[in-house]
C-alpha positions in Angstrom: 5.8 -48.1 125.1 4.5 -45.0 126.7 2.6 -45.2 130.0 0.5 -42.5 131.6 1.0 -41.4 135.2 -2.1 -43.3 136.3 -0.4 -46.5 135.2 2.6 -45.9 137.4 3.3 -45.5 141.1 6.3 -43.7 142.7 9.5 -45.7 142.9 11.3 -46.1 146.1 13.7 -43.2 147.0 12.7 -41.4 143.7 10.2 -39.0 142.5 7.2 -40.5 140.7 8.0 -42.1 137.3 11.8 -42.0 137.9 14.2 -44.8 138.8 17.9 -45.4 139.1 19.9 -47.5 136.6 20.3 -50.2 139.2 16.5 -50.4 139.7 15.9 -50.5 136.0 18.5 -53.2 135.5 16.8 -55.3 138.3 13.3 -54.8 136.8 14.4 -55.7 133.3 16.6 -58.6 134.5 19.5 -56.9 132.6 23.1 -56.3 133.3 23.7 -53.0 135.2 26.7 -52.3 133.1 24.7 -52.8 129.9 22.0 -50.5 131.1 24.6 -47.8 132.0 26.0 -48.0 128.5 22.6 -47.5 127.0 21.9 -44.5 129.3 25.3 -42.9 128.6 23.9 -40.5 126.0 20.5 -39.8 127.7 20.1 -36.9 130.1 18.8 -37.8 133.6 15.4 -36.5 134.5 16.2 -36.3 138.2 18.4 -37.5 141.0 18.0 -39.5 144.3 20.1 -40.3 147.3 21.2 -44.0 147.1 23.5 -45.4 149.8 24.6 -41.9 150.8 25.4 -40.8 147.2 23.5 -38.7 144.7 22.4 -40.9 141.9 20.8 -40.0 138.5 17.2 -41.2 138.0 15.3 -41.6 134.7 11.7 -41.4 133.7 10.3 -44.4 131.7 9.5 -42.3 128.7 13.2 -41.3 128.1 14.5 -44.9 128.3 15.8 -46.6 125.2 13.3 -49.0 123.5 15.3 -52.1 124.4 15.1 -51.3 128.2 11.4 -50.3 127.9 10.6 -53.6 126.1 12.4 -55.7 128.7 10.6 -54.1 131.7 7.2 -53.9 130.1 7.4 -57.6 129.0 8.2 -58.7 132.6 5.5 -56.5 134.1 2.9 -57.7 131.6 3.7 -61.4 132.4 2.8 -60.7 136.0 -0.3 -58.6 135.3 1.2 -55.5 136.9 1.7 -51.9 135.8 5.3 -50.8 135.1 5.5 -48.7 138.2 4.1 -51.5 140.4 6.4 -54.0 138.9 9.6 -51.9 139.3 8.6 -51.2 142.9 8.2 -54.9 143.7 11.3 -55.9 141.8 13.4 -53.5 143.9 12.4 -55.2 147.1 14.7 -58.0 148.4 13.5 -61.4 147.3 12.0 -63.6 150.0 11.2 -67.3 149.9 7.6 -68.6 150.4 8.6 -69.8 153.9 11.2 -68.3 156.3 14.4 -70.4 156.8 13.2 -71.3 160.3 10.2 -73.2 158.9 12.1 -75.0 156.1 13.1 -78.7 156.4 16.7 -79.2 157.4 17.5 -81.2 154.3 16.3 -78.3 152.2 18.6 -75.9 154.1 21.6 -78.2 153.7 20.9 -78.4 150.0 20.9 -74.6 149.8 24.2 -74.4 151.7 25.8 -76.8 149.2 24.4 -74.9 146.3 25.7 -71.6 147.7 29.2 -73.1 148.1 29.0 -74.3 144.5 27.7 -71.1 142.9 29.2 -68.4 145.0 32.6 -68.4 143.3 30.8 -68.2 139.9 28.7 -65.2 141.1 31.9 -63.5 142.2 33.5 -64.2 138.8 30.7 -62.6 136.8 32.3 -59.2 136.9 35.7 -60.4 135.7 36.2 -59.2 132.1 39.5 -61.2 131.6 37.6 -64.5 131.6 35.6 -65.6 128.6 32.0 -66.9 128.9 33.3 -70.4 128.1 36.0 -70.2 130.8 33.4 -69.0 133.4 31.1 -71.9 132.5 33.9 -74.4 132.6 35.1 -73.2 136.1 31.5 -73.0 137.4 30.8 -76.6 136.3 34.0 -77.8 138.0 32.9 -75.9 141.3 29.5 -77.5 141.1 30.8 -81.1 140.6 33.3 -80.6 143.5 30.7 -79.3 146.0 27.6 -81.3 145.0 29.2 -84.5 143.9 27.7 -84.9 140.4 27.8 -83.2 137.0 25.1 -81.1 135.4 24.8 -79.6 131.9 26.0 -76.1 131.1 22.4 -75.1 130.3 21.1 -76.1 133.7 24.1 -74.4 135.5 23.3 -71.2 133.6 19.7 -71.4 134.7 20.8 -71.7 138.4 23.1 -68.7 137.9 20.4 -66.6 136.3 17.9 -67.5 139.1 20.4 -66.5 141.8 21.1 -63.1 140.1 17.4 -62.5 139.7 16.8 -63.2 143.3 19.7 -61.0 144.5 18.4 -58.1 142.4 20.3 -54.8 142.6 21.7 -55.6 146.1 23.9 -58.3 144.6 24.3 -59.8 148.1 25.1 -63.3 147.0 25.9 -64.5 150.5 22.2 -64.7 151.5 21.3 -68.4 152.0 17.7 -67.8 150.9 18.8 -67.1 147.3 19.8 -70.8 146.9 16.6 -72.4 148.2 14.6 -74.6 145.8 11.4 -73.2 144.4 9.1 -75.1 146.8 11.1 -76.1 149.9 9.6 -78.6 152.2 8.4 -77.2 155.6 9.7 -78.6 158.9 7.4 -81.2 160.3 8.4 -80.2 163.8 6.7 -76.9 163.2 3.4 -78.6 163.2 3.5 -80.1 166.6 0.4 -81.5 168.3 -1.4 -79.1 170.6 -2.9 -80.4 173.9 -6.4 -80.5 172.3 -5.0 -82.7 169.4 -3.4 -85.4 171.5 -6.3 -87.8 170.8 -5.5 -87.5 167.0 -2.0 -88.9 167.4 -2.8 -92.0 165.3 -3.9 -89.8 162.4 -0.7 -87.8 162.9 1.4 -90.9 162.5 -0.3 -91.8 159.3 0.4 -88.3 157.9 4.0 -88.5 158.9 4.3 -92.0 157.2 3.4 -90.5 153.8 6.2 -90.4 151.2 5.6 -86.7 150.9 3.3 -85.2 153.6 2.9 -82.1 151.5 1.8 -84.1 148.4 0.1 -87.4 149.5 -0.9 -89.9 146.9 -4.6 -90.9 146.3 -4.1 -94.0 148.5 -2.5 -92.0 151.3 -5.3 -89.5 151.3 -7.8 -92.3 151.7 -5.9 -93.7 154.6 -5.8 -90.3 156.4 -9.5 -89.8 155.9 -10.3 -93.4 157.1 -8.2 -92.9 160.3 -10.0 -89.6 161.0 -13.5 -91.2 160.4 -12.7 -94.0 162.8 -12.2 -91.5 165.6 -15.3 -89.5 164.6 -17.5 -92.6 164.4 -16.8 -93.4 168.1 -18.6 -90.2 169.2 -21.4 -91.0 171.7 -23.9 -88.2 170.8 -24.6 -85.5 168.2 -23.0 -82.8 170.4 -19.8 -84.8 170.7 -19.8 -85.5 167.0 -20.2 -81.8 166.1 -17.3 -81.0 168.4 -15.1 -83.7 167.0 -15.8 -82.8 163.4 -14.8 -79.2 164.0 -11.6 -80.3 165.8 -10.7 -82.9 163.1 -11.2 -80.4 160.3 -8.8 -77.9 161.9 -6.4 -80.7 162.7 -6.4 -82.1 159.1 -6.0 -78.6 157.6 -3.1 -77.8 159.9 -1.2 -81.1 159.5 -2.2 -82.1 155.9 -3.1 -78.9 154.0 -2.9 -80.8 150.7 -6.3 -82.4 151.3 -8.2 -79.1 150.4 -7.6 -75.6 149.3 -9.1 -74.0 152.5 -10.7 -75.0 155.7 -14.3 -74.5 154.5 -13.7 -76.8 151.5 -12.3 -79.4 153.9 -15.4 -79.1 156.1 -17.7 -79.8 153.1 -15.5 -82.7 152.0 -15.6 -84.1 155.5 -19.4 -84.7 155.5 -19.4 -86.0 151.9 -16.5 -88.4 152.4 -17.8 -89.7 155.7 -21.1 -90.7 154.0 -19.1 -92.3 151.3 -17.0 -94.2 153.9 -20.2 -95.5 155.7 -21.7 -96.6 152.4 -18.5 -98.4 151.4 -18.6 -100.5 154.6 -16.1 -98.3 156.5 -13.3 -99.4 154.1 -10.5 -97.0 153.1 -10.8 -98.1 149.5 -14.3 -96.6 149.4 -12.7 -93.1 149.8 -10.4 -93.4 146.8 -11.2 -91.4 143.6 -13.1 -93.7 141.3 -12.4 -91.5 138.4 -8.7 -92.5 138.5 -9.6 -96.2 138.4 -11.7 -95.6 135.3 -9.0 -93.8 133.3 -8.6 -95.6 130.0 -11.8 -97.6 130.4 -14.1 -96.9 127.4 -17.5 -95.6 128.4 -19.0 -95.1 125.0 -19.0 -96.8 121.6 -15.7 -96.3 119.8 -15.6 -94.3 116.6 -15.3 -96.4 113.4 -11.7 -96.8 112.3 -12.5 -95.8 108.8 -13.9 -92.5 110.1 -10.9 -91.9 112.3 -8.6 -92.6 109.3 -10.4 -90.1 107.1 -10.3 -87.4 109.8 -6.6 -88.0 110.4 -5.8 -87.9 106.7 -7.8 -84.8 106.0 -6.3 -82.9 109.0 -2.7 -83.8 108.0 -3.1 -83.4 104.2 -5.4 -80.4 103.9 -5.5 -78.6 107.3 -1.9 -78.3 108.3 -2.5 -80.8 111.2 -5.5 -78.9 112.7 -8.0 -81.5 113.8 -10.7 -78.9 114.6 -10.6 -77.5 111.1 -10.7 -81.0 109.6 -13.8 -81.9 111.7 -15.6 -78.7 110.6 -14.8 -79.3 107.0 -16.0 -82.9 107.0 -19.1 -82.2 109.1 -20.0 -79.4 106.7 -19.7 -81.8 103.7 -22.2 -84.1 105.2 -22.6 -87.4 103.4 -20.1 -86.4 100.8 -17.4 -86.5 103.5 -17.5 -90.3 103.5 -18.0 -90.4 107.3 -20.6 -92.8 108.9 -24.0 -91.4 109.9 -23.2 -92.0 113.6 -20.0 -90.0 113.4 -21.7 -87.2 111.5 -24.4 -86.9 114.2 -21.7 -86.6 116.9 -19.8 -83.9 114.9 -22.9 -82.0 114.1 -24.1 -81.5 117.7 -24.1 -77.9 118.9 -20.9 -76.9 120.6 -19.9 -74.1 123.0 -17.2 -72.8 120.7 -16.1 -73.0 117.1 -13.0 -75.1 117.8 -14.7 -77.6 120.1 -14.0 -81.3 119.1 -15.4 -84.3 120.9 -12.9 -85.2 123.6 -12.8 -88.9 122.7 -12.3 -88.0 119.0 -9.6 -85.5 119.8 -7.8 -88.0 122.0 -7.7 -90.6 119.2 -7.0 -88.3 116.3 -4.6 -85.7 117.6 -1.7 -88.0 118.4 -2.0 -89.8 115.0 -2.1 -86.5 113.2 1.0 -85.4 115.1 2.9 -88.6 114.0 1.7 -88.5 110.4 2.3 -84.8 109.8 6.1 -84.9 109.3 5.6 -87.1 106.2 3.7 -84.2 104.6 6.4 -81.6 105.5 9.3 -83.4 103.8 12.4 -85.5 104.3 14.0 -83.3 107.0 10.9 -83.4 109.2 10.8 -87.2 108.8 14.5 -87.4 109.8 13.7 -85.4 112.9 11.3 -88.0 114.2 13.5 -90.9 113.2 15.3 -92.7 116.0 19.1 -92.3 115.9 22.0 -94.7 116.4 24.5 -94.2 119.2 28.0 -94.0 117.8 31.1 -95.5 119.5 34.2 -93.2 119.3 36.5 -95.5 121.3 38.0 -97.3 118.2 38.7 -94.1 116.2 42.0 -92.3 116.0 42.8 -88.8 115.1 42.6 -88.2 111.3 40.7 -91.5 110.9 37.6 -89.5 109.7 37.4 -85.8 108.7 33.9 -84.3 108.7 33.1 -81.0 106.9 30.1 -78.8 106.4 29.2 -75.2 105.6 27.8 -72.6 108.1 26.3 -69.2 107.8 27.7 -67.6 110.9 25.4 -65.2 112.9 27.7 -62.2 112.4 27.3 -59.5 109.8 30.5 -57.9 108.3 31.0 -55.3 105.6 32.6 -55.7 102.2 32.9 -53.1 99.4 30.1 -53.2 96.8 32.1 -51.8 94.0 29.9 -48.7 93.8 31.5 -46.5 96.4 29.7 -48.0 99.4 29.5 -51.3 101.3 27.4 -54.5 101.5 26.6 -56.2 104.7 26.8 -60.0 104.5 27.2 -63.1 106.7 29.1 -64.9 104.0 29.8 -68.6 104.2 32.2 -70.5 106.4 33.5 -74.0 105.7 34.7 -76.1 108.7 36.7 -79.3 108.5 36.6 -81.3 111.8 38.6 -84.3 113.1 35.8 -86.6 114.2 37.7 -88.3 117.0 38.8 -85.2 118.9 36.2 -82.7 117.6 39.1 -80.4 116.8 38.6 -77.9 114.0 41.6 -78.6 111.7 40.8 -76.2 108.9 38.3 -73.5 108.0 37.6 -71.1 105.1 35.6 -67.9 105.2 34.4 -66.2 102.0 32.1 -63.2 101.8 29.9 -64.7 99.0 26.5 -66.1 99.9 27.3 -69.3 97.9 30.5 -71.3 97.6 31.7 -73.8 95.0 33.6 -77.0 94.7 36.9 -75.0 94.2 36.6 -73.8 97.8 35.9 -77.3 99.0 38.9 -78.8 97.2 41.2 -76.0 98.2 40.4 -76.6 101.9 40.8 -80.3 101.4 44.3 -79.7 100.0 45.2 -77.5 102.9 44.1 -80.1 105.4 46.0 -82.8 103.6 49.2 -80.8 103.5 49.0 -79.9 107.2 47.8 -83.2 108.7 48.2 -85.9 106.1 45.7 -88.0 104.2 42.7 -89.0 106.3 41.1 -92.4 106.5 37.8 -91.1 105.3 36.1 -87.9 104.1 32.7 -87.5 105.8 30.7 -85.0 103.7 27.0 -84.1 103.3 25.2 -84.5 100.0 24.3 -81.7 97.6 27.3 -79.9 96.1 29.7 -82.0 98.2 28.6 -85.1 96.2 27.1 -83.8 93.0 29.8 -81.4 91.8 31.5 -82.7 88.7 33.8 -79.9 87.7 35.9 -77.4 89.6 34.2 -74.1 89.3 36.2 -71.0 88.4 38.1 -70.0 85.3 41.5 -71.6 84.7 44.5 -69.4 83.7 45.2 -68.9 80.0 46.7 -72.0 78.5 45.5 -74.2 81.3 42.6 -76.6 81.7 40.7 -77.6 84.8 42.3 -80.4 86.9 40.5 -83.6 87.9 36.8 -83.4 88.3 35.4 -84.2 91.7 34.3 -87.6 90.4 37.8 -88.4 89.1 39.4 -87.1 92.3 37.1 -89.3 94.4 38.2 -92.3 92.4 41.8 -91.3 92.9 41.4 -90.9 96.6 39.8 -94.4 96.8 42.8 -95.9 95.1 44.8 -94.7 98.1 42.4 -96.3 100.6 40.5 -93.1 101.4 36.7 -93.6 101.8 34.0 -91.1 100.9 31.0 -91.1 103.3 28.0 -88.9 102.6 25.6 -88.2 105.5 21.9 -88.7 105.1 20.8 -86.6 108.1 22.2 -83.4 109.5 22.2 -84.8 113.1 24.6 -87.6 112.1 27.4 -85.1 111.4 29.5 -84.2 114.5 30.5 -80.9 112.8 26.9 -79.7 113.1 27.2 -79.9 116.9 30.7 -78.3 116.9 29.4 -75.5 114.6 26.7 -74.8 117.1 29.2 -74.7 120.0 31.4 -72.3 118.0 28.4 -70.0 117.3 27.7 -70.0 121.1 31.0 -68.1 121.5 29.9 -65.4 119.1 27.5 -63.6 121.5 28.9 -60.1 122.0 30.8 -59.9 118.7 30.0 -56.7 116.7 27.3 -57.5 114.2 25.9 -60.5 116.0 22.4 -61.2 114.7 21.2 -64.2 116.7 21.0 -67.9 115.9 17.5 -67.4 114.5 17.7 -63.9 113.0 14.0 -63.5 112.5 13.3 -64.2 116.2 16.4 -63.3 118.3 18.3 -60.7 116.4 19.2 -57.9 118.9 17.5 -54.6 118.3 20.9 -52.9 118.3 22.0 -55.0 115.3 18.7 -54.3 113.4 19.2 -50.6 113.8 22.8 -50.8 112.8 21.9 -52.6 109.6 19.3 -50.0 108.8 21.9 -47.2 109.4 24.4 -48.8 107.0 21.8 -49.5 104.3 20.4 -46.0 104.7 24.0 -44.6 104.6 23.4 -42.7 107.9 27.0 -43.5 109.1 30.3 -42.2 107.6 31.7 -45.7 107.4 30.2 -49.1 108.4 33.5 -50.0 110.2 32.1 -47.9 113.1 29.6 -50.6 114.0 30.5 -53.7 111.9 33.7 -55.7 111.4 35.4 -55.8 108.0 36.0 -59.1 106.3 39.6 -59.2 107.4 38.7 -58.3 111.0 36.0 -61.0 111.2 38.4 -63.5 109.7 40.9 -62.8 112.4 38.2 -62.8 115.1 36.9 -66.1 113.9 40.4 -67.6 114.0 40.6 -66.6 117.7 37.2 -68.1 118.5 38.3 -71.4 116.8 41.5 -71.3 118.8 39.5 -70.7 122.0 37.1 -73.6 121.2 40.0 -76.0 120.4 41.7 -75.2 123.7 38.6 -75.4 125.9 37.9 -78.7 127.7 34.6 -80.5 127.3 32.7 -82.8 129.6 30.7 -84.8 127.0 30.9 -88.5 126.4 33.3 -88.1 123.5 36.1 -86.0 125.1 35.4 -86.7 128.8 37.1 -83.5 130.1 39.8 -83.1 127.4 40.0 -80.2 125.1 39.9 -80.8 121.3 43.6 -79.9 121.1 44.5 -82.4 123.9 42.3 -85.1 122.4 43.8 -84.6 118.9 47.3 -85.2 120.4 46.2 -88.0 122.7 44.5 -90.1 120.0 47.1 -89.4 117.3 48.0 -92.8 115.8 51.7 -92.9 116.6 52.2 -96.5 115.4 50.4 -95.9 112.1 50.3 -92.1 111.4 48.5 -90.6 108.4 50.5 -90.6 105.1 51.9 -87.4 103.7 51.2 -86.6 100.1 53.9 -87.7 97.6 54.3 -87.7 93.8 51.7 -90.5 93.5 48.9 -88.4 95.0 49.9 -84.8 94.4 47.8 -84.5 91.2 44.7 -85.1 93.3 45.1 -81.7 94.8 45.9 -79.9 91.5 43.4 -77.3 90.3 44.8 -76.9 86.8 46.7 -79.0 84.2 48.4 -78.3 80.9 50.8 -80.1 78.5 54.3 -78.6 78.6 57.7 -79.3 76.9 60.6 -80.1 79.2 63.4 -77.8 78.0 67.1 -77.5 78.7 66.1 -75.3 81.7 63.4 -77.6 83.0 59.7 -77.1 83.1 59.0 -73.4 82.7 55.8 -71.4 82.4 54.2 -68.1 83.4 51.0 -67.3 85.1 50.3 -63.6 85.0 53.5 -61.8 85.8 55.1 -64.7 87.7 57.5 -67.2 86.3 57.7 -70.8 87.5 60.6 -73.1 86.9 60.7 -76.7 88.1 63.6 -79.2 87.6 65.2 -82.2 89.2 66.7 -85.6 88.1 63.3 -86.7 86.7 62.9 -83.7 84.5 66.4 -84.3 83.2 65.2 -87.7 81.9 62.2 -86.2 80.1 64.2 -83.3 78.4 62.7 -82.7 75.0 59.4 -84.6 75.8 55.9 -83.3 76.3 54.4 -84.0 79.7 51.4 -82.9 81.8 52.0 -80.4 84.6 49.5 -80.5 87.5 49.5 -77.2 89.2 48.0 -76.2 92.6 48.0 -72.4 93.1 47.6 -72.9 96.8 51.0 -74.7 96.9 53.2 -73.5 94.0 56.3 -74.8 95.6 55.6 -78.2 94.0 54.0 -79.5 90.8 53.1 -83.1 89.9 54.2 -84.3 86.5 52.8 -87.3 84.5 53.1 -88.4 81.0 50.3 -87.6 78.5 48.4 -90.7 79.5 48.3 -89.4 83.1 50.6 -92.2 84.3 54.1 -92.4 85.8 53.7 -89.4 88.2 56.6 -87.7 90.0 56.9 -84.6 92.1 59.1 -81.6 91.2 60.2 -78.8 93.6 60.2 -75.2 92.3 63.5 -73.6 91.4 63.9 -70.2 92.9 66.1 -67.3 91.8 69.4 -66.7 93.7 71.1 -63.5 94.7 73.3 -62.1 91.9 76.4 -62.0 94.2 75.7 -65.4 95.8 78.6 -67.8 95.5 79.6 -71.3 96.6 78.9 -71.7 100.3 75.6 -69.9 100.2 72.8 -72.3 101.2 70.3 -71.2 98.5 73.1 -71.1 95.9 74.1 -74.7 96.7 70.5 -75.9 96.7 69.7 -74.4 93.3 73.0 -75.5 91.8 72.2 -79.1 92.9 68.9 -78.9 91.1 70.6 -77.7 87.9 73.2 -80.5 88.1 70.5 -83.0 88.8 68.5 -81.8 85.7 71.6 -82.3 83.5 73.1 -85.4 85.0 71.0 -87.9 83.0 72.3 -86.9 79.6 75.8 -86.2 80.9 75.9 -89.8 82.2 74.2 -91.0 79.0 76.9 -89.3 76.9 79.8 -90.9 78.9 78.1 -94.3 78.6 77.8 -94.0 74.9 81.2 -92.6 74.5 82.8 -95.4 76.4 80.8 -97.9 74.2 81.2 -96.3 70.8 84.5 -94.2 71.0 86.6 -95.3 68.0 89.9 -97.1 68.6 93.0 -96.9 66.4 96.0 -99.2 65.9 99.5 -98.0 66.6 101.6 -96.9 63.7 104.4 -99.1 62.6 108.2 -98.4 62.6 109.2 -94.7 61.7 112.8 -94.0 60.5 115.2 -91.8 62.5 115.2 -88.9 60.0 111.4 -88.6 59.9 111.2 -88.7 63.7 114.0 -85.9 64.0 112.2 -83.7 61.6 108.9 -84.0 63.5 110.6 -83.2 66.8 112.2 -80.0 65.3 108.9 -78.8 63.9 107.2 -79.3 67.4 110.1 -77.3 69.1 109.7 -74.4 66.8 105.9 -74.5 67.3 106.3 -74.4 71.1 108.8 -71.5 70.8 106.4 -69.4 68.7 103.5 -70.0 71.1 105.7 -69.0 74.1 106.7 -65.7 72.4 103.1 -64.9 71.5 102.1 -65.5 75.1 104.9 -63.2 76.3 103.6 -60.5 73.9 100.1 -60.8 75.2 101.2 -60.6 78.9 103.4 -57.5 78.0 100.4 -55.8 76.4 98.3 -56.4 79.5 101.1 -55.0 81.7 101.5 -51.9 79.6 97.7 -51.4 79.6 97.6 -51.5 83.4 100.3 -48.9 83.4 98.3 -46.7 81.0 100.9 -47.1 78.3 100.9 -48.4 74.7 102.9 -51.5 74.2 105.9 -51.1 71.6 105.7 -52.9 68.4 109.0 -54.8 69.1 109.9 -55.8 72.6 113.4 -55.5 73.8 114.8 -58.4 75.8 113.6 -58.1 79.5 111.2 -55.3 78.6 108.1 -57.5 79.1 109.3 -58.7 82.6 110.1 -55.2 83.7 106.6 -53.9 82.7 104.9 -56.8 84.5 107.0 -56.2 87.7 106.3 -52.4 87.6 102.5 -53.0 87.1 102.5 -55.4 90.0 104.2 -52.9 92.3 102.0 -50.0 91.3 98.9 -52.2 91.6 99.6 -52.9 95.3 99.9 -49.3 96.2 97.2 -47.8 94.0 93.6 -47.6 95.1 92.1 -49.3 92.1 88.5 -48.5 91.5 87.6 -52.2 91.1 89.1 -55.4 89.8 87.9 -58.8 88.5 89.5 -61.8 90.1 88.9 -65.5 90.1 88.1 -67.4 93.3 89.1 -71.0 94.2 86.3 -72.4 92.2 87.3 -70.6 89.1 84.4 -68.2 89.2 84.9 -64.5 88.5 84.2 -62.3 91.6 84.1 -58.6 92.0 86.0 -57.1 95.0 85.4 -53.6 96.3 88.3 -51.2 96.8 90.3 -51.8 99.9 90.1 -48.2 101.0 87.7 -45.3 100.8 84.5 -44.4 102.7 81.3 -46.5 102.8 79.7 -44.1 100.3 82.6 -44.5 97.9 82.4 -48.2 98.0 78.7 -48.2 97.5 79.0 -46.0 94.4 81.6 -48.5 93.0 79.1 -51.3 93.7 76.4 -49.5 91.7 78.8 -48.8 88.9 79.8 -52.5 88.7 76.1 -53.5 88.8 75.4 -51.2 85.9 78.4 -52.5 83.9 77.4 -56.1 84.5 73.7 -55.5 83.5 74.8 -53.8 80.3 77.2 -56.6 79.5 74.4 -59.1 79.9 72.2 -57.0 77.6 75.0 -57.1 74.9 75.6 -60.8 75.2 72.0 -62.1 75.4 69.7 -59.5 74.1 71.6 -58.1 71.1 72.1 -54.6 72.5 74.8 -52.6 70.7 77.2 -50.1 72.4 79.6 -47.6 70.7 82.4 -48.6 73.1 83.3 -51.8 75.0 81.3 -52.1 78.2 84.0 -51.7 80.9 84.1 -50.3 84.4 86.1 -47.3 83.3 83.7 -46.5 80.4 80.7 -46.9 82.7 82.2 -44.6 85.3 83.2 -42.0 82.7 79.8 -42.0 81.1 78.2 -41.5 84.4 80.5 -38.6 85.3 79.8 -37.0 81.9 76.0 -37.1 82.5 76.4 -35.9 86.1 78.9 -33.2 85.1 81.2 -34.1 88.0 82.9 -36.8 89.9 80.8 -39.8 90.9 82.7 -39.8 94.3 81.5 -36.4 95.3 79.9 -37.2 98.7 78.0 -34.0 98.8 76.0 -35.3 95.8 75.8 -38.9 97.1 72.0 -39.2 97.0 71.8 -37.6 93.5 74.5 -39.9 92.2 72.9 -43.1 93.7 69.5 -42.1 92.3 71.0 -41.7 88.8 72.9 -45.0 88.9 69.9 -47.0 90.2 67.6 -45.5 87.5 70.2 -46.5 84.9 70.3 -50.1 86.3 66.5 -50.3 86.3 66.3 -49.2 82.6 68.5 -52.1 81.4 66.8 -55.1 80.0 68.2 -57.3 82.8 66.9 -54.7 85.3 63.4 -54.7 83.7 63.2 -58.5 83.8 64.2 -58.6 87.5 61.5 -56.0 88.3 58.8 -58.0 86.5 59.9 -61.2 88.4 60.0 -59.5 91.7 63.8 -59.9 92.1 65.9 -57.0 93.4 68.4 -55.2 91.1 70.6 -53.9 94.0 70.6 -53.8 97.7 70.2 -50.7 99.8 73.1 -48.6 101.2 72.2 -49.5 104.8 72.9 -53.2 104.1 75.9 -52.7 101.8 78.6 -53.3 104.4 76.9 -56.6 105.5 76.6 -57.7 101.8 80.2 -56.7 101.1 81.5 -58.6 104.1 79.8 -61.8 102.8 81.6 -61.6 99.5 
């Protein structure tokens, strides 16, 4: 808006058409800080001296459009030019009457209100407090000082009125700021003058009124009658003239509500006195007869059939506009179906196009208003339908869970897949505990629409966190109609239970499904509104009704992003991840803020959720009987020796316990929930006999007995195999063949058998000695002789033992107390040397596994020495050369990763080796 100089007047302490930021904020009823931020990039057009300091001033033409619109709107509402309005708004606000003339009760009320609001006014500048905290503390102050509660909306109106009255001075100590809009004057201020002493009786009647400033019709008649009794006693015309003049002045001074001005009161005096005389000098003759005739018909009523036709035509064909319906029917004449009498009334000349007979409008307008919602639809009818009052006292936490979807009033940006970004408000699903109004789950997705997969996933999450509710309280639409889970199942899998099947399954466990008929019956609607109240000030906020209250700043930002006038939308809008994090904080803030409504009565949703938690009968956690209700996908699988195994993408899943052991070799149905892969539910092919199986996770390669994960996974393996192990022992004990003992054997046969057994034992002992000797000579680096001399094997064994204690062996394989082979690092050498030995051993073991399980062929046996020698041949130097430590480690790690075992570990996300920094810690745990 651009104003000419003739439309403006000079501002106080500034050159014409220039004002300070404080003056502009006061005129626009805006925050001074917000105005200063808007003016940050605008050059001042002048300067003034304000409170002893030079302050920048701005002409109206250079102001941002948001500030211009706010000021011009306020000025136009008062019928003033912009300059006149800013000038008047900068003046300190003054009440209609000075404090000295205001009734004492009104002054006391103002003092109480100041005590209640002053702390809130002082807290307005604190940025550490949220809007919700300021409101909560302000309501507490008000209740403490005034003695009763008010709504947050009314409290906010009082705060805004006080700030508007204070203006740029922000002197919130002034008592005048807290006066009511129309304070009562002091009655003592209107004392009788000496000339008015004879009118004391009239004065008493005025004071006896319930509100002397606004007397009722009967009280007005009594005041006039008392005055006329004094006037009627006058002896002559001269005296009567004098009394009339005095009485008029007296009445206007003590009861100004009788007339707008003294002249009007003088005219009324003569007319009403004549009326009083005509009525037998009774006060009732002075009462307004029009009030008594209100509702009394004075003309023939319209025919009911005519009224019905006008009402129906206005509602059905004219959008509820009675005037248009009357014109249409009157223009149709006899074809309209109206009676001739009604047509004559409607056809009379009128002062304006939209004039409708007042009696007709009185009858038709209300009926049209009541009938109109039935033409607009079900939602409009619901809005005019009376509602029931619900009692929350018998509910417990998790007794009922209510859910609904919301389009939050905040835009955020997501990639559009074409090198730029799309602005969207997305969809947010909220699950609410009805008893405590606590938000127990939410889901945010950038898409404009959501499907039943999102609903079921959030249901699953709520059940896993808080147990099975007593009832699901949903709306209709997709929440009730959806038959199949949307989304594509992985290869080899089918969709899980349909929503209808799942609902039947829930009901078997005693969970009810309630579907709301009206939006207002869902508590989550109110909670969603309260949550959106906290979103003011968030980047990208577009208002609760975007078409009407979207800030201009957001509109311009949307245009800038869509027109690609910014380098990146992150400068002015949140990303999806940032908005998700911000939304989580807002929900946490809501859950932790106390509420004063009839449901929570001063508790926060968090406190109420805990207080009303059913300790004696808590919600049930999901077990194997109900887990399949949460599954998104199902497929038949064969239970193998290793358990239930399958892959989805690059991830492998293995499940086993004692139940899978009983089903080894059978085909079963696996019910899989990707939101919770740590469990699957298993049923037979008829979807009966369910049981829950925990996922088996990989263990560290060097883990041994004593490690918690190793023990847990070993127990799962043993449980999976125990069934048939026990079964074998049972069958063996039942069906193992028995034999009868041989009869008598003669002495020669027995002696021959004993001699043959002695020679067999002697031969086995000699063979064992030769094997041990060969091992000893091998450890000494020597070749064993073809024929051992007596004592030669023992000497070689003793020598190898002595040398083994003193030699720094590169590595050895030993057996622990559990009979498991464990590799031990060298007892001496530096950390780098030991780490190289660890990598060499890792490479040897992975190559051995490749030879044993994957059919890999090697030219030589895979031993530690061969592995080390091969590495030194490729590196052309010692593997213990610490100057080449990084190069040697890189070569060994690359070799480990290239083995088949290494490749499998990489695809499964399992490490092939640990880093050098953690080597000592790992080695110490072996």
